[in-house]
N, C-alpha and C positions, 0 to 999 in steps of 0.2 A: 564387378559392381555389386552382385548379390551378397558377396561376403562382407563388403563394406556396410551395406544396409543392415545385414544381420548383426554386425558388431555395434552399429549405432542403435539398433533396436534394443539390444541387450543393455547397453549403457543407459538409454532413455528410460526403459521400464524398471531397471533395478537401481538407478541412482537419481536421475533428474525427476522421475515420476515418484520417487520416494525420497523426499528431501532429507530425511533424517540420516539415511545411508550416505548421501552425498556429503553432508556436514561431518559425519563421523570420519570418513576417509580424509576429508580436507583438514580436520583438526589433528588427526593422527600424523599426517605428513608435515603439517605446520609445526607441531610440537617436536617432531624429530629434527626439523631444521633448526630449532632453538638449542639443539644438543642436549635435550632432556633424555634421560635413560629410556630404553625401549619400554620397560614396564610402566613407567610414569606416563609416557606418551599414550600407551594403550589405555590406561586408566582414564586419562583426560578425554580420549576419543569416546570411550564408553559413557562417560558422564555427559558429554555433549549429546550423544545419541539419546540417552535416557531423558535429558532435559528437553530435547526437541520433541520426543514422543509425548512427554507430559504436556508441552505447549500445544501440540496437535490435538491431544485429547480435549483440552479446553476449548480450542476453536471449533472442533467438531461438535462438542456439546452445545456451544452457543448457537451453532448453525442449526442443528437438529431440533433444538428446543424452540428457537424464536423464528426461524425462517418459515415454518408452516403457518405461523400466526399472520405474517405479512402476506403470504399467498392466499390464506383464508380470507383476509380482509379484501383482497382483490376480487376473489370469487363472489363473496357475499354482496359487495357493493357494485358488482358488475363492471369492473374496470377493464375495458377492452383496450389496453394500451401496451406500449413497449415495456418489458420488464428488464431493468438494468441489474443483472446478477449473473455471475459466471456460470452457475449451474444451468440456467435456462439459455444463456448465451452459447453454451456448448452445443446445444441442438442446432442452432443457427449455423455455427461453424461447420459442423459435420455435414449438414444438408448442402451447404455451398461447396465444400470440398468434393463431395460426391458428384455434384452437378458438373464439375470440371473433370471428373474421372481421375481424381488424384487420391492418394492415401496418406496416412499419418507419417509415413517414412519421409515425405517431403518436409513436414514440420520438424521432424527430428534433425534432418540434415541442415535445415535453416537455422535451428537453434545452435547446433555445433559450429556452423560457419559464423554465426553472430558472436558467440562466446570467444572464438578464436580471433576474430577481427577486433573485438573489444580489448583483448590482451595486447594486441599490437598497438592499438590506440594509446593504451596506458604506458607501454614500453617507449612510445614516441612522445611522452608527455612534454618534452622540451618544446615540441612544435604544436601538439594538440592541446596542451594545458589541462589534460584530464588527470585527476588525482585519485580516482576511485574505480572500483570494479565490483559490480553486483555479483554476489555469489549465492543469492537466495534461489535455490534450485527450482522451486515451484513457480517463482516469478519468471525466471528464464524460460522454462518450458511453456508456461501459460501464455506468455506474450508471443512466443513463436507460433503457438496454436492459433492465436488471434490474427496475427499479421499475414500468414500465408493466404487464407481466404480473402482478406481485405485487399491485398495487392493483386491477387488473381482477378478480383472483380474490377479493380482500377485499371489493370493492364492484362486483359484476357488473352492476349496472343503469346504470352510468355511460355517458354518451354521449362522443363524441370530445372536445368542448370541456371537459367536466368532468374527463375523464381528464388532458388536457394541463395544466389548472389545478392539479388535485390532485397530480399527479406533480411538476410544476414547482415548486410551493410547498414540498412536502416536501423535494425535492432541494436547493433553494436554502438552506433553513434548515439542513439536515444538512451541506451543504458548508461553509457559513460557520461554524457552531458547532463542528464537529469539527476543522476546520483551525485555528480560533482557539485550540483547546486546545493546539496544538503550538507556539504562538508562543514562549513562554519556553524550552521544551526545545530547539527548533531554534536560537534565538538564542544560547543557552548553549553548545551543542555547537560551533557555528560561530564563536563570539565576535563575534556581530553582523554576520553576512553578509546580513541583511535578507531572509530567506526562511523559509518554514515548510513543513510537510509537507502535501501534497495527494494522499493515496494511500488505502490500504484498511485501515490499522491505526492510525489516529490516536488512538483512545481509549486503546489500550494503550501507545502512544508516550508519552502524558502520564502514565498510571498507573505505567508502568515507571520513568519519570524521577522521579516523586514518591516512589516506593518507594526509589529510589536516594538521593534527598536525605535521606530518613528514616534510612537506614543510615549515611550520611555524618555526619549530626548526632549519631547515637548513638556512632559511633566517635570523633568529636572530643571528646565529653563524657568519654570514657574515656582521652583523650590518645593515641589511636591513629589510624591511617589505614586506609581500606578497601583491601582487596587488589584491585589491578587488573593487567591484563596488562602495562601500561606499566612497572610497577615489580616485575614478577615475574622474578626471575633464575633461569633453569633451569640446573642443574649438568651438567657433563660432556657426554655425547652428546646430552642433551635440549636443549642450546643451539641445535640446528638448528631447533627450533620457534620461535626468536626471529625467523626470517625468515618474513614473511607468506605468500609464495607456496610455499615449501617446506613450511610447516606445513599450508597448505590442501591441498596435493597428498597429503601423507602421511595426513591425516585422511580425505580423500575416497577414497583408495586402500583404506583399511581398511573404510570404510563401504560403498562400492559393491562391494568384493570379497565381502562377506557377502551383499548383496542379489542380485548377479548369480549368485553360486554357488547361492543358493536357487532361482533361476529355472532354472539349468542351461543348458548349451551349446546343446542342441537347440532348446529354447524360445526362447533368445536369437537363434538363427539365423532364426527366424520373425519376430522383432521387428525385428532390425537386419540388413539385407542385406549390410553390410560384413563381417559375421562369417560365414565359410565353414568347411567341414569341415577345410580345410587350415590355418586360422588357429589359432595357439596361443591357447588360452582364457586363460591367465595373462597373456600379453602384451596380449590384447584388453582385459582388466580394467585393466591398467596404463595403456594408452593412453587408455581412456575416463576414468579418474580424472584423468589429466593434462590433460584439456580444461577442468576446473573452474578452476584458476588461470589458464589462458590466457584464458578468457572473463572472468575477474575483472579481469585487466589491461586488456582491451579496454573493459570496462564503465566502469572508473574513468577511463580516458583520455577516453572520449567524454563522460562527465558533467562532467569538469573543463572541457573546451572549451565545452560548452553552458552550464554554470552561470556561467562567467566573463562571457559575453556577456549572459546573461539578467539578471544582477545589475545591470549598467550600464543595460540597457533598462528594467527595472522601476522603477529610481530615477526615470527620466523620467516614466513613467506615474504613479508615486506622487506626484510633485511637481505634475503638471499636471492629472491626471484623477481619481485616487483617492488623496487625501492620506493619507500615513502608513499605507498598506495594504501588507501583505506578501503576495507571491505564494506560493500553495501549489503546490509542484512535486513531482516524482517522488521517492520515498523513496531511490532509489539515488544521488541527488545528494548525500546526506549521508554516503555511505560514504567519500568522499574526505577527510572531516574526521576520520576515525578515525585515531588516532596509532599504533595497533597492529593490523595486519590479522587477528591471531588472534581479535579480538573478533567479526568477521564470520563467520569459519569456525566458531568454537565456538558462536556463536548459532544458526547453521544446524544444527550437529550436535545440540545440546541439543533444539532445536525438533523436528527430524525424528525423532530417536530417541524422544522423548516422544510424538509423534503416532503413531508405529508401535506403541508399547506401548499407548497408549490405544485405538487401533483394534483391536488384538488382544484386549485385555481386553473391549472392547465386543462383539466378535464372540462370544467365549466365553460371555458373559453373555446373548447373544441380545438385546441392546438394539436397539430399532428405530430409534433416532436417532443411531447411530454413523456417522461418515464416514471414508472413505479420502481423505486430502488429496493433491492433485496437487503436482508439483514447484515450480511458480511460487509459490503461497502458502506452501508449506513453506520455500522459500528466503527470499523477500522479507519475509514477515510476521515470521519469526523474526529475521532479521538486523537489520531496522530497529528493532524493539522492543528487541532486545539492545543495540544501540549507544547508545540513549538511556538505558537502564537502567544500563549499564556506566559511562557518562560520569560519573555522580555516585556510584553505589553499588557499582561494581566487579563482581567475578566473581559474588558471591552474588546481587546484584540482577539480573544478566544471566540466571542460571540460573532463578530464580523467575519472572521476567517471560516467559521463553521457554516455561516450563511453562504459564503463563497463556495464551499464544498457542495452544499445543496444545489446551488445554481448549476454547478458543473455536472453533478450526477443526474440531475433531473432534466435540465434543458440542453446543455451542450452535448451530452451523450445522445440525446434524442435527435438533435440537429445532425450530428455525425452519422447516426444510423440512417436517417432519411437521405442524406447526400450519397452515402455508399450503397444504399438499397437494402439494408438489413432490417428496416422497420417492418417489412411484410412478413418476416419470420416470427415476430413477436418477442424475441429475446436477444439481448446483447450483453457483453461483459465489458462495457466502457466505463471503468472507474476514472477518477479525476484526471490522471495524466493522459489516458487514452481519449477521454472526453474533450480535453482542451486541445491536444495535438491533432486529433483526427478531425475535429470540427474546423480547425484552421488549415490543416494540410490537405484534406481530401478534395476541397475545391481546386487546389493547385494541381493535384494529380488528375482530376477529372477533366479540367479544361486546358491544361498545359502539357499533359502527357509526361514524357520522360524529362522534358525541360523542367516541369514542376517537381519531379522526383529529385533532380539535381539541386534545384533551388531549396528544397526542404533540407537536404543534407548541409548545404552551405549555411542556411539560417541556424541550424542547430549547432554546427561546429563553430559558429561565430560567438556563441554564448559564453563558453569558457574563456575565449580571447578577451571579450568585454569584461568579464569578471577579473581577469588578470590585470588589464589596463587600469581598472578602477582601484586596484589594491595591490600594486607591485610589491610594496614593502612587506606585506604579510601573507600574500597568496600561498606561497609554498609552505611557509611556517605553520599555517593552519592545519596541514596534514602531517608535517614533520615533527614539530615541537610546540605543543599548545601553550605551555608555560611561557616560552619565549615569545610566542605570538601575542599573548596578553600584554607582555611588557612592551613590545614594539608598538602595538596598536594603542595602548593607553586609553584615553577617553573616547577614541574612535571605535572601540570594541562594540 
């Protein structure tokens, strides 16, 4: 048993904990399966590795630059509330795991079990109707880290084997079912790039997309088109907002000027050592806001490199190992398919402003389940849901969907934390999917016990069956042949 744990630990820390390594190996194997020469496959794997490292550099830069501002605002304004952010949620998870006398090896084994069961669910797609497999390593490991303490709290008498099985089965079903929801939205946005979302806001990716389709159909019936940023012509000096990077800089300058000013120079000096008494506060705000478009350029560059190689690689895996299965990858991979960068910037702005308003209102009303959302979920949840909603429904769909993101991350995450008992620890990592599923499922686990656990699995497994029954003529084609899918669906697309 010790040798098995040692092997799992090595794989965990060297691959799943380092997503770039996992992706490099996956791309290398996939490209070899396409019968590419060894040297070309190696080059493709290295390009994927470099691209992913570039992407991680951007996300790390965004986090280290803007997360302290959000936490500084909490400190200055005296917000004694739950923080919804993975970094602070990690402390909660560690404390709970230790209180049960368990170690991270349980989380490793649970993730391995979950990934293995997920592959089985995809191989049995004839019965499960699952067309996708999440391969985003940090999502797989992160959600295993989340779920082990959660299910231990819900079912405290479980032994190690039962925990691994219960967590693994739940995660496998969740990964397959939720990523499967994003097949049509992702294929539509990318025009058949053969990949789907494997991240933390997949439920609202689909709902935002469907709401957008609804608005599009209504507009067509009236002989109109939905208003999108693509066809929005700004007059006079406002035309500067037509440039993605200039627009994002100006919007972020206004947004962070307000936040940083609320914190004040003295408090910011304690948060950021680069700000000194001799530094111009106005220029500091200008420079800080300027980092946003810089990291956005880096992020998009890295993801384009990575996605180009992964698409080729997974076609080989799909043909030889998992027929007609789409890989669920990082949400940022889809930002490169957005035709107007203002979609990303405005999605973030709407989401972040709404979250701030909801948090403030929740505090004023003394609601026990209100959360302060960290920068990473604020940015990536809002931007991702926004691009899928905007693709079909334009600006209105984007705004409504990003408000739904805020409701999930601020209130539903807090409700889930209170039900499970995580609120007393001060931090959770319940982004959209976790916020929605845990606020709905945790009462079933709490009051129905194992019957509730089984009921949750049945509910989730029924979702792809319903999708299939609603669209028998195009369901499989959406993952197998997008061009043929468009022909078959016609005006129903």
